[in-house]
C-alpha positions in Angstrom: 155.7 126.8 89.9 156.8 129.8 91.9 154.1 132.1 93.2 154.0 135.7 91.9 155.7 138.0 94.4 153.7 140.8 96.0 155.0 144.3 95.0 156.6 146.0 98.0 154.6 148.7 99.7 155.8 152.2 98.9 158.0 153.8 101.5 157.0 157.0 103.2 158.5 159.4 100.6 157.0 157.5 97.7 153.6 157.3 99.4 153.7 161.1 100.0 154.6 161.6 96.3 151.7 159.5 95.2 149.3 161.3 97.5 150.5 164.7 96.2 150.0 163.6 92.6 146.5 162.3 93.4 145.6 165.6 95.1 146.8 167.6 92.0 145.0 165.3 89.5 141.8 165.3 91.5 141.8 169.1 92.0 142.6 169.7 88.4 139.9 167.4 87.1 137.3 169.1 89.3 138.4 172.5 88.0 138.3 171.4 84.4 134.8 170.2 84.8 133.5 173.2 86.7 135.4 176.1 85.1 136.6 174.7 81.8 140.0 173.4 80.7 141.1 176.6 79.0 140.1 178.8 81.9 142.0 176.7 84.5 145.6 177.7 85.2 148.4 175.8 86.9 148.1 178.3 89.7 144.4 177.5 90.1 145.3 173.9 90.3 148.0 174.4 92.9 145.6 176.5 95.1 142.8 173.9 94.8 145.2 171.1 95.6 146.7 173.0 98.5 150.2 172.6 97.2 152.8 175.1 95.9 153.0 176.0 92.2 156.5 174.5 92.2 155.1 171.2 93.5 152.7 171.0 90.6 155.5 171.6 88.1 157.7 169.0 89.9 155.2 166.4 88.8 153.6 167.8 85.6 155.3 170.2 83.1 152.0 170.9 81.3 148.3 171.1 82.1 147.4 168.5 79.5 149.6 166.0 81.3 147.4 166.3 84.3 144.3 165.8 82.3 145.6 162.6 80.6 146.9 161.3 83.9 143.3 161.4 85.2 142.1 159.7 82.0 144.7 157.0 82.3 143.5 156.3 85.9 140.0 155.9 84.4 141.4 153.4 81.9 143.3 151.5 84.6 140.1 151.2 86.7 138.1 149.9 83.8 140.9 147.3 83.0 140.9 145.9 86.5 137.1 145.4 86.4 137.3 143.7 83.1 139.9 141.1 84.3 137.7 140.3 87.3 134.9 139.1 85.1 136.9 136.4 83.2 135.2 133.5 85.0 131.7 134.2 83.8 131.8 136.1 80.5 133.4 136.2 77.1 136.0 138.9 76.6 133.7 141.0 74.5 130.8 140.6 76.9 133.0 141.6 79.8 134.4 144.8 78.2 131.0 146.0 77.0 129.4 145.3 80.4 132.1 147.2 82.3 132.1 150.1 79.9 128.3 150.3 80.3 128.5 150.2 84.1 131.2 152.8 84.3 129.6 155.3 81.9 126.2 154.7 83.5 127.7 155.8 86.9 129.2 158.9 85.4 127.3 162.2 85.3 126.2 163.0 81.7 127.3 166.6 82.2 130.8 165.4 83.1 131.0 163.3 79.9 129.8 166.2 77.8 132.3 168.6 79.5 135.1 166.2 78.8 134.2 166.0 75.1 134.1 169.7 74.9 137.5 170.0 76.4 139.0 168.0 73.5 136.9 169.8 70.8 137.9 173.3 71.9 141.6 172.8 72.3 143.6 171.6 69.2 146.4 170.3 71.3 144.1 168.1 73.4 142.3 166.9 70.2 145.5 165.4 68.9 146.3 164.0 72.4 142.9 162.3 72.4 144.1 159.8 69.8 147.1 158.9 71.9 144.8 158.3 74.9 142.6 155.9 72.9 145.7 154.0 72.0 146.7 153.7 75.6 143.1 152.8 76.5 143.1 150.0 73.9 146.4 148.7 75.4 145.0 148.8 78.9 142.0 146.7 77.7 144.3 144.2 76.0 146.4 143.8 79.1 143.3 143.0 81.1 142.1 140.6 78.5 145.4 138.7 78.5 145.3 138.5 82.3 141.8 137.1 82.3 141.5 135.0 79.2 145.1 134.5 78.1 145.1 130.7 78.5 141.7 130.2 76.9 141.6 132.6 73.9 144.1 133.2 71.1 146.1 136.4 71.4 144.7 137.5 68.0 141.2 137.2 69.3 142.0 139.3 72.3 143.8 141.9 70.2 140.7 142.2 67.9 138.5 142.5 71.0 140.5 145.3 72.5 140.7 147.1 69.1 137.0 146.8 68.4 135.8 147.8 71.9 138.1 150.8 72.1 136.7 151.9 68.8 133.2 151.3 70.0 133.8 153.6 73.0 135.2 156.3 70.8 132.3 156.1 68.3 129.8 156.0 71.2 131.2 159.2 72.6 131.0 160.9 69.2 127.4 159.7 68.5 126.1 160.5 72.0 127.6 163.9 72.0 126.1 164.7 68.5 122.7 164.0 70.1 123.6 166.6 72.7 123.6 164.0 75.5 120.0 162.8 74.9 119.3 159.4 76.3 121.6 157.2 78.3 125.2 156.8 77.1 125.1 153.1 77.9 122.2 152.6 75.6 124.2 154.3 72.8 127.1 152.0 73.5 124.8 148.9 73.6 123.2 149.8 70.2 126.6 150.2 68.5 127.9 147.0 70.1 124.9 145.1 68.7 125.8 146.3 65.2 129.4 145.2 65.3 129.1 141.4 64.5 127.0 142.1 61.4 129.3 145.0 60.4 132.4 142.7 60.6 130.8 140.0 58.5 129.8 142.3 55.6 
């Protein structure tokens, strides 16, 4: 069986492009959290990233594209952590554990600020559902990588669907409580309810 080939390292131009995108996305995310999404302009982002306005528009045509690029990075990071736990946990245990660890490490004020971004901007609210769909797909890809030879694909699909839904519901419930208590506790409580809910 042939070994998987290692992707070639990016050349100088591509590496510079990736670095510029990362600077733009990071600068924008910090501005969104500190100043608010609606109050942040593309000019603000360019200045904070120390790039030209033209450079920002070369990579992103709209402000929401930058926000979702950051959130897709978040989903990708979670997915890589999930796949790494395949030797010791079930798919569901791994996803819940990683979601708990990642959200526990995040600042509660940042989670609340992110939720408010979506609630205040109708365009972002509709884009949120597209993000959850991509998040679910990222989880499924990680599950297939880690457990594909040991679990049926239907079980992995159901795991990805249910855990993505748990994350969405946990965000809504925790925000409704105005951020009281730990987000990871809210996630764990809802995860514990899931098996019984599915059997009824």
